[in-house]
KEKOLZA-30788 format. One line per 4 residues: number of its first residue (from 1); their letters; for each residue x, y, z of C-alpha. Coordinates in steps of 0.05 Angstrom, whole numbers, plus 5000, padded with zeros to 4 digits. Last residue first. Layout:
KEKOLZA-30788
NUM	A	X:Y:Z ~ ... .
***
This chain:
KEKOLZA-30788
447	RHEH	5256:6459:4650 ~ 5228:6491:4588 ~ 5204:6440:4537 ~ 5229:6463:4469 .
443	PAES	5180:6473:4413 ~ 5198:6441:4346 ~ 5223:6493:4297 ~ 5192:6558:4275 .
439	EPEH	5212:6595:4338 ~ 5285:6582:4326 ~ 5318:6534:4376 ~ 5378:6565:4411 .
435	PVDT	5440:6522:4406 ~ 5457:6474:4463 ~ 5529:6487:4481 ~ 5588:6441:4492 .
431	GRLE	5635:6453:4550 ~ 5623:6386:4583 ~ 5596:6335:4533 ~ 5653:6283:4533 .
427	KPLL	5660:6289:4609 ~ 5590:6264:4622 ~ 5547:6321:4651 ~ 5553:6337:4724 .
423	FDVT	5493:6329:4769 ~ 5456:6385:4805 ~ 5417:6379:4870 ~ 5387:6444:4898 .
419	EVAV	5317:6420:4913 ~ 5276:6461:4962 ~ 5230:6419:5004 ~ 5158:6410:5028 .
415	RVES	5124:6466:4989 ~ 5049:6474:4985 ~ 5030:6523:4930 ~ 4971:6569:4917 .
411	RSVP	4925:6582:4858 ~ 4858:6616:4850 ~ 4818:6594:4790 ~ 4755:6625:4762 .
407	GLEA	4712:6578:4721 ~ 4716:6520:4671 ~ 4766:6554:4625 ~ 4810:6563:4686 .
403	LHEI	4815:6488:4694 ~ 4846:6482:4625 ~ 4894:6539:4639 ~ 4916:6503:4703 .
399	VEEV	4926:6438:4664 ~ 4967:6474:4611 ~ 5011:6506:4665 ~ 5027:6437:4693 .
395	RAEP	5043:6409:4624 ~ 5095:6464:4615 ~ 5129:6439:4678 ~ 5152:6378:4639 .
391	ASAG	5140:6308:4668 ~ 5199:6262:4686 ~ 5199:6275:4761 ~ 5123:6267:4765 .
387	ATVG	5079:6327:4763 ~ 5032:6356:4815 ~ 4964:6387:4818 ~ 4915:6388:4877 .
383	VVHR	4844:6408:4861 ~ 4798:6442:4910 ~ 4727:6453:4883 ~ 4704:6382:4868 .
379	GDLW	4629:6376:4855 ~ 4637:6353:4783 ~ 4712:6355:4768 ~ 4724:6280:4757 .
375	DLDI	4663:6278:4711 ~ 4696:6327:4664 ~ 4751:6276:4649 ~ 4820:6308:4644 .
371	ESAG	4860:6275:4588 ~ 4866:6338:4546 ~ 4903:6372:4603 ~ 4964:6328:4597 .
367	DILR	4994:6259:4608 ~ 4943:6246:4663 ~ 4945:6203:4725 ~ 4883:6210:4770 .
363	AQTG	4874:6217:4844 ~ 4814:6211:4890 ~ 4835:6224:4962 ~ 4833:6170:5015 .
359	LREA	4906:6168:5037 ~ 4917:6104:4998 ~ 4890:6142:4938 ~ 4942:6197:4945 .
355	LEVL	4997:6145:4950 ~ 4974:6106:4889 ~ 4973:6169:4847 ~ 5042:6189:4869 .
351	RVSN	5069:6118:4857 ~ 5044:6122:4785 ~ 5086:6185:4775 ~ 5149:6154:4803 .
347	SSNA	5141:6093:4759 ~ 5131:6132:4694 ~ 5102:6081:4645 ~ 5033:6114:4647 .
343	SGIV	5061:6182:4630 ~ 5060:6240:4680 ~ 5017:6295:4709 ~ 4985:6276:4775 .
339	LVLD	4917:6307:4786 ~ 4894:6304:4859 ~ 4820:6313:4875 ~ 4782:6339:4936 .
335	ALRA	4846:6373:4961 ~ 4878:6391:5028 ~ 4902:6326:5059 ~ 4916:6293:4993 .
331	LEVV	4957:6353:4972 ~ 4999:6347:5036 ~ 5013:6274:5024 ~ 5028:6292:4952 .
327	ARQR	5083:6338:4975 ~ 5117:6282:5014 ~ 5113:6237:4953 ~ 5145:6290:4909 .
323	NTSA	5201:6298:4960 ~ 5214:6223:4965 ~ 5215:6212:4890 ~ 5262:6271:4882 .
319	YCID	5309:6249:4938 ~ 5318:6181:4906 ~ 5297:6116:4937 ~ 5364:6082:4949 .
315	DSDP	5370:6109:5019 ~ 5441:6112:5047 ~ 5491:6060:5071 ~ 5452:6007:5033 .
311	GTVE	5418:5949:5069 ~ 5438:5891:5113 ~ 5399:5828:5132 ~ 5420:5796:5198 .
307	PFRD	5348:5786:5223 ~ 5328:5749:5159 ~ 5253:5735:5160 ~ 5233:5793:5205 .
303	SLAA	5284:5839:5172 ~ 5256:5821:5104 ~ 5186:5838:5127 ~ 5209:5905:5154 .
299	VVDA	5244:5919:5087 ~ 5179:5904:5051 ~ 5139:5951:5095 ~ 5191:6006:5085 .
295	AEDA	5184:5998:5009 ~ 5109:6010:5016 ~ 5120:6074:5055 ~ 5175:6100:5010 .
291	ALTT	5137:6091:4944 ~ 5189:6066:4896 ~ 5227:6108:4845 ~ 5299:6089:4862 .
287	QMLY	5290:6014:4856 ~ 5314:5986:4922 ~ 5371:5947:4952 ~ 5374:5889:5001 .
283	SVRA	5427:5846:5034 ~ 5427:5772:5054 ~ 5484:5731:5082 ~ 5457:5702:5148 .
279	GDPV	5398:5670:5112 ~ 5445:5628:5070 ~ 5423:5594:5006 ~ 5361:5638:4997 .
275	DLRA	5287:5621:4989 ~ 5237:5678:4987 ~ 5164:5658:4989 ~ 5146:5705:5047 .
271	VDQL	5186:5761:5015 ~ 5147:5753:4950 ~ 5082:5758:4989 ~ 5105:5822:5022 .
267	NEVL	5114:5856:4955 ~ 5156:5865:4892 ~ 5216:5820:4905 ~ 5273:5810:4855 .
263	VTRE	5331:5763:4866 ~ 5405:5778:4856 ~ 5464:5729:4861 ~ 5467:5698:4792 .
259	PAEG	5442:5761:4758 ~ 5499:5804:4785 ~ 5498:5871:4748 ~ 5439:5849:4704 .
255	LTGE	5390:5856:4760 ~ 5405:5931:4762 ~ 5392:5940:4687 ~ 5327:5901:4689 .
251	VEEH	5304:5940:4751 ~ 5317:6007:4718 ~ 5281:5986:4655 ~ 5219:5965:4694 .
247	GAHG	5198:5894:4676 ~ 5187:5871:4748 ~ 5177:5927:4798 ~ 5226:5937:4854 .
243	ILVV	5259:5912:4918 ~ 5325:5879:4899 ~ 5346:5824:4946 ~ 5421:5811:4940 .
239	TDGR	5443:5743:4963 ~ 5510:5759:4994 ~ 5578:5732:4975 ~ 5623:5793:4986 .
235	GAFR	5622:5809:4911 ~ 5546:5806:4910 ~ 5542:5862:4961 ~ 5593:5906:4925 .
231	RVES	5567:5893:4855 ~ 5496:5907:4877 ~ 5519:5971:4913 ~ 5553:5997:4850 .
227	HVKT	5489:5987:4810 ~ 5450:6024:4864 ~ 5498:6083:4860 ~ 5491:6084:4784 .
223	VLPC	5417:6093:4794 ~ 5431:6155:4837 ~ 5479:6180:4783 ~ 5422:6178:4732 .
219	TADI	5445:6139:4671 ~ 5456:6187:4613 ~ 5516:6148:4585 ~ 5543:6171:4518 .
215	VRLD	5564:6112:4476 ~ 5600:6116:4409 ~ 5579:6048:4384 ~ 5632:5998:4362 .
211	REAA	5579:5945:4351 ~ 5615:5897:4399 ~ 5624:5954:4449 ~ 5549:5967:4449 .
207	AARV	5535:5893:4461 ~ 5584:5895:4520 ~ 5547:5955:4550 ~ 5482:5918:4542 .
203	APSV	5509:5857:4578 ~ 5536:5901:4634 ~ 5464:5921:4648 ~ 5433:5988:4630 .
199	GHAS	5412:6051:4667 ~ 5345:6086:4678 ~ 5370:6153:4652 ~ 5374:6125:4582 .
195	FVTV	5437:6102:4546 ~ 5456:6149:4488 ~ 5483:6124:4422 ~ 5528:6158:4371 .
191	AGPP	5533:6110:4313 ~ 5593:6063:4301 ~ 5551:6005:4276 ~ 5480:6027:4256 .
187	VEDL	5430:6022:4314 ~ 5371:5974:4311 ~ 5415:5918:4339 ~ 5421:5962:4401 .
183	EDVF	5350:5947:4425 ~ 5287:5986:4437 ~ 5304:6046:4393 ~ 5293:6120:4399 .
179	VAGR	5320:6165:4344 ~ 5337:6236:4366 ~ 5333:6287:4310 ~ 5297:6348:4336 .
175	AALD	5227:6320:4327 ~ 5250:6258:4366 ~ 5271:6303:4423 ~ 5203:6335:4429 .
171	AVVH	5167:6268:4421 ~ 5209:6236:4476 ~ 5196:6294:4524 ~ 5122:6293:4510 .
167	RNHV	5119:6217:4518 ~ 5150:6217:4587 ~ 5190:6160:4616 ~ 5260:6187:4609 .
163	IQKR	5310:6175:4553 ~ 5260:6126:4525 ~ 5294:6061:4504 ~ 5365:6063:4474 .
159	VYVP	5376:6132:4445 ~ 5406:6143:4376 ~ 5432:6210:4353 ~ 5413:6225:4281 .
155	ARHL	5423:6281:4278 ~ 5482:6327:4292 ~ 5544:6305:4331 ~ 5555:6365:4378 .
151	ALAR	5486:6397:4379 ~ 5451:6330:4378 ~ 5495:6305:4434 ~ 5481:6369:4472 .
147	EVIE	5406:6359:4468 ~ 5411:6285:4486 ~ 5454:6301:4547 ~ 5408:6358:4567 .
143	IARD	5350:6309:4570 ~ 5389:6262:4615 ~ 5414:6319:4661 ~ 5344:6348:4671 .
139	VGAC	5318:6278:4686 ~ 5372:6265:4738 ~ 5364:6334:4769 ~ 5289:6325:4778 .
135	FSRP	5236:6350:4729 ~ 5164:6362:4752 ~ 5145:6377:4823 ~ 5176:6404:4887 .
131	AALI	5128:6434:4906 ~ 5057:6412:4898 ~ 5007:6461:4868 ~ 4940:6476:4901 .
127	VRRA	4885:6497:4853 ~ 4824:6530:4884 ~ 4764:6527:4841 ~ 4705:6568:4815 .
123	ARAA	4656:6524:4779 ~ 4641:6493:4712 ~ 4640:6416:4715 ~ 4564:6412:4709 .
119	RWRA	4568:6455:4646 ~ 4618:6408:4614 ~ 4575:6349:4632 ~ 4515:6381:4598 .
115	IVSE	4558:6400:4538 ~ 4582:6328:4533 ~ 4511:6301:4535 ~ 4487:6349:4480 .
111	VTPG	4547:6330:4437 ~ 4530:6257:4445 ~ 4457:6270:4429 ~ 4477:6304:4363 .
107	AEAT	4531:6255:4341 ~ 4485:6194:4335 ~ 4437:6229:4287 ~ 4496:6254:4245 .
103	READ	4523:6184:4238 ~ 4454:6159:4216 ~ 4448:6216:4166 ~ 4516:6198:4138 .
99	GAAG	4493:6128:4123 ~ 4432:6155:4086 ~ 4475:6201:4043 ~ 4493:6273:4059 .
95	GTLV	4463:6321:4110 ~ 4488:6347:4176 ~ 4551:6378:4206 ~ 4545:6387:4282 .
91	CVLA	4563:6456:4305 ~ 4588:6484:4371 ~ 4597:6559:4381 ~ 4634:6597:4435 .
87	GPAD	4628:6673:4440 ~ 4606:6674:4512 ~ 4623:6608:4547 ~ 4565:6589:4593 .
83	PLRG	4514:6618:4545 ~ 4539:6571:4490 ~ 4524:6605:4424 ~ 4476:6598:4367 .
79	PATI	4483:6612:4293 ~ 4425:6586:4253 ~ 4443:6573:4180 ~ 4518:6559:4185 .
75	EAAP	4550:6535:4121 ~ 4612:6496:4137 ~ 4688:6506:4142 ~ 4705:6567:4102 .
71	PLGQ	4778:6583:4087 ~ 4796:6658:4095 ~ 4830:6681:4032 ~ 4776:6728:4008 .
67	PRMG	4733:6758:4063 ~ 4668:6720:4071 ~ 4597:6722:4044 ~ 4563:6654:4043 .
63	DATT	4495:6685:4058 ~ 4481:6629:4107 ~ 4539:6647:4153 ~ 4608:6621:4142 .
59	AAMG	4654:6582:4188 ~ 4729:6589:4201 ~ 4771:6536:4235 ~ 4791:6537:4308 .
55	AHVT	4771:6466:4326 ~ 4752:6407:4283 ~ 4724:6350:4324 ~ 4713:6278:4305 .
51	LGAR	4673:6250:4363 ~ 4695:6192:4408 ~ 4671:6221:4474 ~ 4744:6239:4490 .
47	RLAS	4742:6283:4429 ~ 4682:6322:4456 ~ 4716:6329:4523 ~ 4780:6354:4490 .
43	VLSG	4741:6407:4452 ~ 4703:6428:4515 ~ 4766:6438:4556 ~ 4799:6473:4497 .
39	PVSL	4745:6526:4497 ~ 4747:6557:4427 ~ 4726:6630:4432 ~ 4696:6662:4371 .
35	AAVG	4722:6721:4331 ~ 4671:6754:4285 ~ 4693:6771:4215 ~ 4655:6819:4169 .
31	AASL	4583:6842:4162 ~ 4573:6800:4099 ~ 4589:6740:4142 ~ 4647:6700:4171 .
27	LQGP	4647:6667:4240 ~ 4717:6653:4266 ~ 4746:6603:4315 ~ 4698:6548:4298 .
23	VLVD	4680:6488:4342 ~ 4658:6439:4288 ~ 4634:6369:4302 ~ 4635:6315:4249 .
19	GPSL	4571:6278:4235 ~ 4571:6296:4161 ~ 4643:6301:4138 ~ 4696:6355:4141 .
15	RDDL	4767:6354:4114 ~ 4740:6370:4044 ~ 4718:6439:4067 ~ 4653:6472:4046 .
11	PRAT	4606:6425:4083 ~ 4538:6434:4048 ~ 4483:6393:4077 ~ 4457:6448:4124 .
7	TRVI	4489:6460:4191 ~ 4463:6436:4258 ~ 4479:6489:4310 ~ 4484:6463:4381 .
3	ESM	4470:6508:4441 ~ 4404:6534:4414 ~ 4381:6602:4441 .
***
């Protein structure tokens, strides 16, 4: 039986065009309504191939009979189903003008290729979850600060930069009334403004004061600790070497505490080129989301060049980054593939991918299940899954459901630590409540 159904020239919905791909959720005929499965893993693969895909709509059979009120999508003349996914149907809309025919001709082979790759990826798999994973205490606190600010002050509440580096979190809060800006000159004078979890420089705080903004500070307390250390080391006359990544918001804020006495190094080459006024008065600090093993190499190089160098009283790399890295070490040992859920601008998530790859295991950074490439899964039967400290746990469950569409999944967990850290909210928000979101409103990411 054919795996792709090419419809006749009569699309019955103005959202559809020849060459589009339809994965219907209902098949309507004189006999009634037949429910069809809509494999999300196949739909996302078709979209990743550049096709315009309509999923979950209704489609009619050739006789055109359908219950009143159910919108048709296209006329189906030869229903066929995917044997690997009982009840699934894939259609390519055909017909139309000469240009449409060319588009249709291109779509057909592409759909065939995607289905072949989808079939090759189907297998029983073992999924190993890292623990801890997903939100840390600092991220939880930052998101709750925006939620409570919205409850207390009502929308709009302005947030400088992304509150945390995750596009799903930002989109959820934006739908509920948070307005994200790059700079404070985009904020109306006197408005309620939240500083992100990554921290800001004294210059930003001064600019907020000049605009009379009502500031709520969501800086992670562990980042605040590093800022305090910069002031302490610079105040005693040291050259402060900050180990971190240029351009990251946390680094920019930390450098701003004592810009005349702080220098940034990213790697061993930067250490080798470092020129300081007094080699006996050097101290170092770290961005909180670094990879622990790479940061240790840089510290060792600093110690070789400046034997009297001093560091912080306790590690700057936060407990959450360290725990998630330790868990990824275990995943890399056990899995054929490691999927790290997190946004591309999330430093701690990127470090997890790099760490797994340094250990010899293929790893990929994804923002969600729709970004999984079928080719990654071909021949890989043990998949490790983790989430960076700013990625919601809901994305983890979506990835597991996505994999389960491709075959039976057994799941287990490798735990390296139990996190009990909890940070106080800013005093101006303590005692406020976050109202329950009605089901009809924007979905809330459970943490």
